Structure formats: C-alpha cells, structure tokens
SEZARO-454342 format. One line per 5 residues: their letters; for each residue z, y, x of N, C-alpha, C. Coordinates in pm, 1 decimal. Example, Ala and Ser with C-alpha at 12.3 -4.5 7.8 and 13.67 -1.06 7.14 Angstrom:
as	780.0/-569.0/1319.0/780.0/-450.0/1230.0/780.0/-330.0/1320.0 | 708.0/-225.0/1285.0/714.0/-106.0/1367.0/787.0/3.0/1290.0 .
This chain:
xxxxx	0.0/-119.6/84.4/0.0/0.0/0.0/0.0/124.1/87.6 | -97.2/209.8/65.0/-109.4/330.4/147.8/-35.0/448.0/83.7 | 45.3/516.4/165.9/115.6/637.6/123.8/47.4/758.9/185.3 | 50.8/868.8/112.9/-7.2/993.6/160.9/92.0/1106.6/139.2 | 114.8/1186.2/241.9/198.0/1306.4/229.2/110.6/1428.7/249.4 .
xxxxx	132.3/1532.8/168.6/51.4/1654.7/179.8/141.8/1777.9/188.0 | 109.3/1865.9/280.9/175.8/1996.0/290.6/77.2/2095.9/348.3 | 116.9/2222.7/353.3/26.9/2328.0/399.5/93.8/2420.6/499.8 | 12.9/2503.7/562.7/61.3/2610.6/650.0/-27.9/2731.7/629.4 | 32.5/2849.7/624.3/-45.4/2973.1/613.5/-67.8/3022.2/472.6 .
xxxxx	5.9/2968.7/378.3/-14.5/3007.7/238.2/5.5/3158.1/217.7 | 112.2/3213.3/271.1/143.4/3353.5/245.9/88.9/3450.9/348.8 | 14.6/3399.6/444.5/-37.5/3484.5/551.7/-148.7/3576.4/501.8 | -160.3/3691.9/564.8/-268.9/3784.7/533.7/-384.3/3766.9/632.3 | -358.1/3692.5/739.7/-457.3/3668.0/844.5/-474.9/3517.9/864.6 .
xxxxx	-599.7/3476.2/877.2/-628.5/3337.4/910.6/-637.3/3245.1/790.5 | -665.5/3117.8/817.3/-690.2/3021.9/709.4/-562.3/2966.4/648.1 | -579.1/2909.6/530.5/-478.2/2823.4/470.3/-514.7/2682.6/514.5 | -421.5/2615.0/579.9/-448.2/2480.8/632.7/-364.1/2379.3/556.2 | -431.7/2280.2/497.7/-362.6/2169.7/433.1/-383.4/2044.1/515.6 .
xxxxx	-279.6/1962.5/521.5/-290.1/1836.4/594.0/-236.9/1723.4/508.2 | -308.6/1613.8/508.9/-260.8/1490.7/447.4/-240.8/1386.7/555.9 | -121.2/1330.1/561.8/-91.9/1221.9/656.0/-82.7/1092.7/575.4 | -167.4/996.3/608.4/-174.0/871.2/533.5/-138.0/753.6/624.2 | -60.0/660.6/567.8/-15.8/544.9/646.4/22.3/432.4/551.2 .
xxxxx	4.1/310.4/596.0/47.4/196.5/514.9/201.0/196.1/506.7 | 250.7/157.1/391.0/394.6/164.2/365.5/476.2/88.7/470.3 | 423.7/-25.3/516.7/500.5/-104.5/613.4/500.4/-43.8/753.5 | 429.0/68.0/770.5/428.7/137.2/900.8/502.7/271.2/896.7 | 556.3/305.7/782.0/627.3/433.7/768.7/745.2/441.7/865.2 .
xxxxx	801.0/326.7/900.6/915.7/325.4/992.3/882.7/391.7/1125.2 | 754.1/386.7/1163.8/715.2/450.0/1290.7/724.8/602.8/1281.8 | 696.0/657.3/1163.4/716.7/800.7/1142.6/865.3/832.6/1138.0 | 942.9/744.9/1072.8/1087.8/766.0/1062.2/1151.1/781.3/1200.3 | 1102.3/703.8/1295.9/1160.8/703.8/1430.4/1139.6/835.4/1504.9 .
xxxxx	1044.4/915.1/1457.6/1017.9/1043.9/1524.6/1120.4/1150.8/1486.3 | 1202.4/1122.5/1384.4/1303.3/1220.6/1341.9/1241.3/1349.5/1292.4 | 1140.0/1338.2/1208.2/1061.5/1454.2/1165.2/1137.6/1544.3/1069.6 | 1111.3/1675.8/1082.8/1169.5/1777.5/995.4/1058.8/1871.9/948.9 | 1092.8/1954.9/851.1/1002.3/2062.6/809.8/958.7/2139.4/934.2 .
xxxxx	829.7/2169.7/944.0/774.3/2232.9/1064.8/845.0/2362.6/1101.8 | 896.6/2435.2/1002.0/963.8/2563.3/1030.8/1094.3/2542.0/1107.0 | 1144.5/2419.2/1106.1/1270.5/2389.1/1175.0/1248.5/2321.3/1309.5 | 1122.0/2318.7/1354.0/1087.3/2253.9/1480.3/1026.0/2357.3/1573.9 | 1070.6/2361.2/1698.4/1018.2/2456.2/1797.3/869.0/2433.0/1819.4 .
xxxxx	792.7/2541.2/1845.9/646.6/2528.6/1860.0/600.8/2421.2/1958.6 | 660.0/2414.4/2077.7/616.5/2315.3/2176.9/643.6/2173.2/2129.1 | 756.6/2155.0/2061.6/789.4/2021.9/2011.0/695.1/1984.1/1897.2 | 654.6/2083.7/1816.6/559.1/2056.4/1708.7/429.7/1998.0/1764.1 | 382.2/2055.5/1874.9/257.5/2009.2/1935.6/271.6/1863.7/1980.4 .
xxxxx	383.9/1831.6/2043.9/408.6/1694.3/2090.3/414.9/1598.9/1971.6 | 487.9/1638.1/1867.9/501.4/1552.9/1749.7/367.9/1534.7/1678.1 | 288.0/1641.7/1672.9/157.4/1632.9/1607.5/70.1/1527.8/1675.5 | 71.5/1525.3/1807.4/-6.5/1425.8/1881.9/40.5/1284.5/1850.0 | 172.6/1266.6/1843.2/228.5/1134.3/1813.9/193.4/1091.0/1671.6 .
xxxxx	201.0/1185.0/1577.6/168.6/1155.1/1437.3/23.9/1109.5/1425.6 | -66.1/1177.9/1497.1/-208.6/1144.1/1489.9/-238.1/1005.4/1548.0 | -152.6/959.1/1639.1/-170.5/825.1/1695.5/-119.6/716.8/1599.5 | -23.3/754.8/1515.1/40.6/659.0/1424.5/-32.1/649.7/1291.5 | -81.5/763.4/1242.3/-132.9/770.3/1105.1/-267.9/840.9/1096.8 .
xxxxx	-334.2/825.8/980.5/-454.5/904.1/951.7/-412.3/1047.6/921.3 | -489.9/1143.5/968.5/-463.3/1283.4/935.2/-589.6/1344.6/875.7 | -577.0/1396.2/755.5/-689.0/1458.2/685.3/-661.2/1607.9/673.0 | -748.5/1688.7/731.9/-727.6/1833.6/733.0/-829.5/1905.9/645.8 | -781.7/2006.4/574.8/-868.6/2097.0/500.3/-830.2/2239.0/539.8 .
xxxxx	-927.4/2314.2/592.1/-902.8/2453.0/630.5/-981.4/2544.4/537.6 | -909.4/2629.4/466.4/-972.2/2721.8/372.4/-967.2/2860.6/434.9 | -1082.9/2913.4/471.1/-1089.9/3039.0/545.8/-1048.5/3157.7/460.6 | -1019.4/3266.9/528.7/-984.8/3391.9/458.8/-1100.1/3433.6/366.7 | -1224.7/3418.6/413.4/-1340.7/3455.3/332.3/-1350.1/3369.2/206.3 .
xxxxx	-1325.0/3239.7/221.4/-1329.9/3150.7/105.3/-1218.7/3183.5/5.6 | -1101.3/3216.0/57.7/-989.6/3254.7/-29.2/-1026.5/3379.6/-108.5 | -1082.9/3478.7/-39.8/-1121.9/3603.6/-107.0/-1229.2/3577.6/-213.0 | -1326.2/3492.6/-178.8/-1433.7/3461.8/-273.0/-1378.5/3393.5/-398.2 | -1293.3/3296.1/-378.9/-1236.6/3224.0/-492.4/-1148.2/3315.0/-577.3 .
xxxxx	-1069.9/3398.8/-512.1/-983.3/3490.4/-587.0/-1066.5/3591.9/-665.8 | -1183.7/3628.9/-613.3/-1271.5/3721.0/-686.6/-1327.8/3655.6/-811.8 | -1320.1/3522.2/-816.1/-1366.7/3446.3/-933.1/-1248.2/3400.9/-1019.1 | -1135.0/3469.1/-1001.1/-1013.2/3442.4/-1078.9/-955.5/3303.2/-1054.3 | -975.7/3250.9/-933.7/-910.5/3126.4/-893.7/-785.9/3166.0/-814.5 .
xxxxx	-668.5/3135.3/-868.0/-546.5/3180.3/-800.5/-510.9/3088.8/-683.1 | -409.9/3129.6/-606.4/-377.2/3058.7/-482.9/-332.8/2915.3/-509.5 | -256.8/2893.1/-615.8/-216.5/2756.1/-649.2/-338.5/2669.1/-676.7 | -435.5/2724.9/-748.6/-556.9/2649.3/-779.4/-638.1/2622.4/-653.3 | -641.7/2721.7/-563.5/-711.3/2704.3/-435.5/-647.5/2590.0/-356.4 .
xxxxx	-515.2/2589.2/-355.1/-444.3/2484.7/-281.5/-469.8/2347.5/-343.4 | -477.1/2342.9/-475.5/-503.8/2214.8/-543.8/-643.8/2161.9/-509.6 | -739.5/2252.9/-491.5/-873.7/2210.8/-449.3/-863.9/2133.4/-317.6 | -787.5/2189.6/-222.8/-768.7/2123.0/-93.7/-695.2/1990.9/-106.7 | -593.4/1987.8/-191.7/-517.8/1863.6/-212.6/-606.8/1753.3/-268.8 .
xxxxx	-690.1/1789.4/-365.0/-779.2/1690.1/-425.1/-880.9/1637.5/-324.3 | -927.0/1723.4/-235.5/-1019.2/1679.7/-130.0/-951.1/1576.9/-39.4 | -826.0/1604.8/-5.4/-751.4/1514.3/82.7/-725.1/1380.5/13.0 | -681.9/1385.5/-111.4/-654.6/1261.7/-186.4/-781.6/1177.8/-198.1 | -893.2/1243.9/-225.6/-1020.9/1173.8/-238.2/-1060.0/1105.7/-107.4 .
xxxxx	-1032.9/1171.0/4.8/-1069.2/1115.8/135.8/-975.3/1002.7/177.8 | -844.4/1018.1/148.2/-744.9/921.5/195.1/-735.7/797.2/107.2 | -762.7/813.6/-22.7/-755.4/702.5/-118.9/-621.0/627.8/-110.7 | -511.2/698.8/-132.4/-379.8/633.8/-124.5/-342.7/565.0/-255.5 | -236.9/487.7/-250.6/-176.8/432.5/-372.8/-78.8/533.8/-431.1 .
xxxxx	-1.8/595.9/-341.4/98.8/695.2/-381.8/85.9/819.3/-295.3 | 96.7/934.9/-357.3/85.0/1063.1/-286.3/211.6/1144.3/-306.8 | 271.7/1187.5/-197.4/391.1/1271.5/-199.6/350.6/1412.3/-159.1 | 383.5/1510.1/-242.6/335.1/1646.8/-222.0/450.9/1745.8/-222.5 | 447.9/1838.5/-127.0/541.6/1951.0/-129.1/487.4/2051.0/-230.7 .
xxxxx	556.6/2064.9/-342.5/501.3/2140.3/-455.5/507.3/2291.0/-434.6 | 391.8/2356.3/-453.7/386.2/2501.8/-453.0/400.3/2554.8/-595.6 | 387.8/2464.8/-693.3/402.0/2502.3/-833.9/550.8/2511.7/-866.6 | 589.1/2615.3/-940.2/729.9/2629.9/-978.0/773.7/2515.4/-1068.6 | 676.6/2450.9/-1130.9/704.7/2333.0/-1214.3/636.4/2212.6/-1148.4 .
xxxxx	708.6/2138.5/-1063.9/646.2/2027.2/-990.7/582.8/1922.9/-1082.2 | 643.4/1901.2/-1198.2/588.9/1801.2/-1291.7/447.3/1838.1/-1337.3 | 422.4/1967.4/-1347.9/288.4/2012.7/-1386.0/186.7/1979.1/-1276.5 | 226.0/2001.5/-1151.7/136.5/1968.7/-1040.1/111.2/1818.3/-1035.3 | 216.4/1739.4/-1055.6/200.7/1594.0/-1060.8/96.5/1555.4/-1164.9 .
xxxxx	110.6/1609.9/-1284.1/19.2/1576.5/-1394.8/-124.4/1616.8/-1362.3 | -142.0/1737.7/-1308.3/-276.3/1787.8/-1280.5/-346.2/1707.0/-1171.0 | -272.1/1668.9/-1067.3/-332.1/1590.1/-959.6/-364.3/1448.3/-1006.5 | -277.7/1391.2/-1089.8/-303.7/1256.0/-1140.7/-422.8/1254.0/-1236.3 | -442.0/1363.3/-1309.9/-556.7/1369.6/-1401.6/-689.0/1368.6/-1326.3 .
xxxxx	-691.6/1436.5/-1211.3/-814.4/1442.4/-1130.8/-832.7/1315.5/-1047.5 | -720.9/1246.4/-1019.0/-724.3/1127.9/-932.9/-663.4/1008.2/-1006.1 | -733.9/956.4/-1105.7/-679.5/846.4/-1186.7/-647.1/723.6/-1101.7 | -534.8/659.1/-1136.8/-494.2/538.6/-1065.8/-405.3/565.4/-946.1 | -388.1/693.5/-910.3/-303.5/729.9/-796.6/-173.5/791.4/-847.8 .
xxxxx	-61.8/738.5/-800.4/68.6/791.9/-839.0/100.4/913.6/-753.1 | 132.8/1025.0/-815.7/165.6/1148.8/-744.0/311.8/1185.1/-768.7 | 381.6/1215.0/-660.8/519.0/1264.6/-669.2/520.7/1402.2/-605.0 | 533.1/1507.0/-685.8/537.4/1644.3/-635.0/680.3/1696.9/-648.8 | 735.2/1746.0/-539.4/872.3/1796.6/-539.9/882.1/1921.4/-452.6 .
xxxxx	973.2/2010.5/-489.1/1006.1/2121.5/-400.8/1080.7/2067.0/-279.6 | 1050.3/2123.3/-162.0/1114.9/2083.2/-36.8/1096.2/1934.1/-6.8 | 980.8/1881.6/-44.7/952.0/1741.2/-15.3/947.9/1715.8/134.9 | 916.0/1821.2/212.0/910.5/1805.6/358.0/1048.9/1784.2/418.2 | 1154.2/1810.6/340.2/1290.3/1785.9/387.7/1339.4/1647.2/346.2 .
xxxxx	1270.5/1584.9/250.6/1316.2/1456.8/196.2/1234.4/1338.5/246.0 | 1105.6/1363.3/271.8/1016.5/1252.4/305.8/952.4/1275.1/443.3 | 974.5/1184.5/538.7/915.6/1200.3/672.6/764.4/1216.4/670.8 | 696.6/1150.0/576.3/550.1/1158.5/573.7/503.1/1298.4/533.4 | 581.2/1367.3/450.6/546.8/1505.5/414.0/583.4/1599.9/528.7 .
xxxxx	696.0/1572.1/595.7/731.9/1650.9/714.5/622.6/1637.6/820.4 | 566.6/1517.5/832.8/458.4/1495.3/929.4/337.6/1582.0/895.3 | 301.8/1587.1/767.3/186.4/1669.2/726.9/215.3/1817.6/748.3 | 340.2/1857.8/728.2/380.3/1996.0/752.4/362.3/2034.0/899.1 | 401.7/1943.2/987.0/393.2/1969.2/1131.1/247.7/1976.8/1177.7 .
xxxxx	165.8/1882.1/1136.7/25.0/1882.2/1178.9/-47.3/2005.6/1124.1 | -19.1/2040.2/998.4/-81.8/2159.0/938.8/-43.4/2284.3/1016.1 | 83.3/2294.9/1052.5/131.6/2413.2/1125.0/68.8/2423.1/1263.9 | 57.2/2311.0/1332.1/-4.5/2311.1/1466.0/-151.2/2352.7/1456.7 | -223.4/2300.6/1358.5/-364.7/2337.2/1341.5/-379.7/2484.5/1305.7 .
xxxxx	-292.5/2532.9/1221.3/-294.4/2675.6/1183.6/-264.7/2762.6/1306.1 | -166.3/2723.0/1387.0/-132.9/2798.7/1508.6/-250.9/2804.0/1605.0 | -327.2/2695.8/1611.8/-446.0/2694.1/1697.9/-549.4/2796.3/1650.9 | -565.3/2807.3/1519.9/-658.5/2905.8/1463.6/-613.0/3047.8/1496.2 | -484.2/3073.0/1482.0/-430.3/3206.4/1512.8/-444.1/3236.0/1661.7 .
xxxxx	-425.4/3134.2/1746.0/-440.7/3152.0/1891.1/-584.5/3192.2/1925.0 | -681.8/3130.7/1857.9/-822.5/3166.2/1882.3/-849.3/3312.4/1844.6 | -790.1/3355.4/1735.1/-807.1/3495.0/1692.7/-742.6/3588.9/1794.3 | -624.4/3552.1/1843.2/-553.8/3636.4/1941.4/-633.0/3650.2/2070.8 | -707.4/3547.4/2106.1/-786.6/3553.5/2229.1/-886.9/3668.8/2224.8 .
xxxxx	-930.1/3704.6/2104.0/-1027.4/3813.1/2089.5/-961.1/3944.7/2048.8 | -861.5/3936.3/1961.6/-802.8/4058.5/1905.7/-661.7/4087.6/1956.1 | -612.6/4002.8/2042.5/-483.0/4023.5/2108.0/-367.7/4032.7/2007.3 | -302.3/4146.4/1996.7/-174.6/4151.0/1926.0/-191.4/4166.6/1774.9 | -213.5/4053.3/1708.6/-221.7/4055.5/1562.0/-92.3/4004.5/1499.4 .
xxxxx	3.2/3964.0/1584.7/127.9/3909.8/1532.9/108.8/3770.6/1476.4 | 196.8/3732.6/1386.6/193.4/3598.8/1328.0/91.2/3586.6/1215.5 | 48.6/3702.9/1162.7/-44.7/3702.0/1050.4/22.1/3718.6/915.9 | 155.7/3720.2/915.9/228.6/3732.7/789.5/266.5/3878.6/761.5 | 268.0/3918.2/633.9/299.4/4058.4/597.9/437.6/4104.4/643.1 .
xxxxx	527.2/4010.2/669.2/662.7/4046.0/713.9/667.5/4080.9/862.4 | 558.3/4059.8/933.7/553.2/4083.7/1078.9/504.8/4225.9/1106.3 | 586.7/4311.0/1168.5/545.9/4449.2/1198.2/419.4/4457.9/1283.4 | 399.0/4361.4/1372.3/278.5/4363.5/1457.6/152.6/4339.5/1374.8 | 164.2/4252.6/1276.4/50.4/4226.4/1187.2/18.0/4351.2/1105.5 .
xxxxx	121.2/4415.3/1052.4/101.6/4537.2/973.6/43.7/4648.1/1059.9 | 89.9/4658.1/1184.5/38.0/4758.7/1277.8/-111.7/4735.2/1302.0 | -151.1/4610.2/1322.5/-292.9/4577.1/1343.2/-375.2/4618.4/1221.3 | -326.7/4587.8/1103.1/-399.5/4621.9/980.4/-409.1/4773.1/961.0 | -300.0/4843.1/990.1/-298.2/4988.6/973.4/-391.3/5059.5/1070.8 .
xxxxx	-411.1/4998.1/1187.2/-494.1/5061.5/1289.7/-641.5/5023.4/1277.7 | -674.2/4940.8/1176.3/-812.4/4899.3/1153.7/-857.9/4952.5/1018.5 | -970.2/5023.2/1016.6/-1017.8/5075.1/888.9/-1055.0/4958.9/796.6 | -1043.0/4982.1/668.1/-1070.8/4876.5/570.3/-1212.0/4821.1/588.3 | -1306.6/4909.4/614.1/-1446.8/4868.3/629.1/-1467.5/4780.4/752.8 .
xxxxx	-1380.7/4798.2/853.9/-1398.3/4725.4/979.7/-1309.1/4602.4/991.9 | -1241.7/4564.1/884.0/-1154.1/4447.5/891.6/-1235.7/4322.6/925.8 | -1188.9/4242.8/1021.6/-1261.8/4120.8/1059.6/-1259.6/4016.7/947.1 | -1345.7/3915.9/960.9/-1358.6/3812.7/857.8/-1232.4/3730.2/837.9 | -1145.5/3727.2/939.1/-1026.0/3643.2/927.8/-913.4/3709.3/848.2 .
xxxxx	-935.3/3832.7/802.1/-834.5/3902.1/720.7/-861.9/3875.3/572.9 | -756.3/3842.3/499.0/-770.1/3818.1/354.9/-768.3/3953.3/282.1 | -885.2/4002.4/252.5/-898.9/4133.9/191.4/-840.0/4139.6/50.5 | -827.9/4026.0/-14.4/-777.0/4023.1/-151.7/-625.3/4030.2/-159.3 | -557.6/4028.4/-43.7/-411.2/4036.8/-41.6/-366.6/4179.1/-76.7 .
xxxxx	-257.4/4191.7/-148.5/-205.1/4323.3/-187.5/-177.8/4409.8/-64.6 | -132.9/4345.4/42.8/-104.9/4417.5/168.6/-229.0/4491.7/217.1 | -345.3/4429.9/203.3/-470.4/4489.4/249.6/-527.1/4585.6/145.7 | -512.4/4551.8/20.6/-563.3/4638.2/-87.9/-503.9/4779.3/-77.5 | -379.2/4787.1/-32.6/-313.5/4917.6/-18.7/-380.8/5004.1/86.1 .
xxxxx	-447.4/4938.5/180.9/-513.1/5014.1/288.8/-644.6/5075.9/243.2 | -700.8/5024.5/135.5/-833.3/5067.7/90.8/-842.2/5219.4/75.6 | -737.6/5277.3/21.9/-741.0/5421.7/-2.4/-672.7/5504.4/105.2 | -624.9/5436.8/210.8/-550.1/5512.3/313.2/-622.4/5522.3/445.2 | -719.7/5433.0/469.8/-794.2/5446.3/596.6/-935.5/5390.8/583.2 .
C-alpha cells in the first residue's frame, strides 16, 4: 500500500514560486522516514534541511510541482483563489503518485472540505487532510522539507541576479525595500503582482 504526503512552501511569499511536494512510499518502508526524526521544515535549520532532503529522495519518490509567480497572477486574474491554485498542484501530484492513501497539510480552514474535494477528483484514493499534519506525520514533514529546499533553491537563483531581495515574504523588510525601490512597471517576472503588497505600489511608484 502506497502512502503519499503533501505539503507546500512559499504560499504567502510575494516573490518566487509556490512549491508543492508529494513524498510517496510503500507503507512497510515508512519506518525508514521515521528514523530520520523529521519535523516541520520551519523547525529545521537550512543546512540540515538540505541533508534531510537528499536522504528523503533516496528513500522515497518525490513529486514536485512549481507554480510560478506569473502563473499565480494569471490564475488569480481568472478568479482562481490561492487555495484552488494549491489544489491544482495537489491533484497533479496525486495523479502522478497514484497512492492508496494521501496525507495532506490542510490550507483550508475546514480540512474536511479539502478531504472531500480531493477525493471527488481522485476516486478510490483515501485522503486525510489535517491542520499541522507536518507535525503529526513524518511523511508530510518529509514533503515539507523537500518543498522548502526546492523553494530555497529558486530564491537563491533569483538572488544571484538581483542580490538583496530578502526571503521574499511581505514580513521581511529587505523584501519590502526591494519592492519599494523597483517601479511597478519594472517588476521582474518572479514578483507576484496580484499580491496586495504589490498592488499598493501601483499608485506610488
């Protein structure tokens, strides 16, 4: 029986992609993930995340979906909200992994609704969606870690060209400074123009 865990990185960022990862493994091999002592990626130091990500990829299948800032803006312009965008990525991962059971860190305030919606699109697959699933299930923690490492790699590539963009999150003063110092018309493709943080700049620079 194949298990699949799904989590994301970069959901609230104003810069860079939203990265979803599905980690799939046969149930009788989950013990190998357990031995890694996995935690939610936010509770793991960056260097250790990289090491753990490599180990996870050797143990299990990893299915990645990267949704670019441009794609997010395009979908939002068509009234597709962020939860729906994330579900598109989840369904792609479930379709590719073909698990028996899928464990999901729920972004929906009503996890039961997400469970129902994913099961409707993926008949025959049992979905368990919970808040903070990455703290309860090692396979979801694994997907959280791999997603975060892949997202960090994308941000690193952007920094190589644009230097100090910060973490990409609206709470980061360096990110806000970068946005404030760039005219709206000149914003690079990796900036999510549909974010409220950026919309405020439209009339100021």
